[in-house]
N, C-alpha and C positions, 0 to 999 in steps of 0.2 A: 665953113658950113657943116652943120651936123649931118652925119649919115643916118638915114632912117632905117630902122630894122624891119625886114619883112616878115610879117606874121603868118601869112599864108604863102606856102611854096607848092608850085606845081612842078611835080617831078615827072620829066618825060618818060613815058612808058612804065611809070610806077604810080603808086598811089599818092594822093595829095596828103600834105600834112598842115596843120594849123597850130602854130606854137602859142598864139594867144589863147586859144581854146584850152590847150594842155595846162597853161599857167592858171586859167580860171578854175579848171577842175582841181589842180593841186591846191589852190587856195581854199576852195570849197570843202575839200576833204580835210585840211587843217581846221577849218572852222567847225565842221562836224565833229572832229575828234575832240576839240576843246569842249564842245557842248556835251558830248558824251561822258567826258571825264567829270563834269560837274554833276552828272546824274548817276555817278558811281561805277560807270564802266571802266575797265582797266585791263591789266595783264591777265588776270584770272577770270574776268567777266567780259567778253568781247562782243561787238556787234559787227555783223557783216555788211559791207557796202560794195555794191558792184558798180563799175563803170564800163559801159558798152561801147565799143568802136568796132566798126567793120573793116578797119584797115590796120594792118600789122605795124606799118611805119608810124601811124598816129598813136597806136598803143605804146610803142617804144618812146616817142616824145613825151606822153603823159607820165610814164614811168621815170623818165629822166627828170622831168620837172618836179615830181614828187620827192625824188632824191635830192635834188638841189635844195628844195625847201627844207627838207628835213636835215641836212648837212649844215645849211646856212644857220640854223637855230639849235643845232645839236640835238635833235628831237626824233623820237621814233613814234610809230603809231600803234601803241599797244592795245587801245580800245578797238582799233579797226583791223588789226592783222592778226 
């Protein structure tokens, strides 16, 4: 029997985190980045994009997912960062 991954975790006494949401945000940022590159944005011509979360643990999970996606394909976000 395959173990199901919990995407939403309720942390007792702490903020909630949603891993699925973080993965979707990371994927969306990758898509935006690809589109900006085709429009001529890059290392010297950057676009700022903000992601708002009211919970520090969720911010951490979002950053971790962005790093994972970047490392997985050996890619940086020059147009966005």
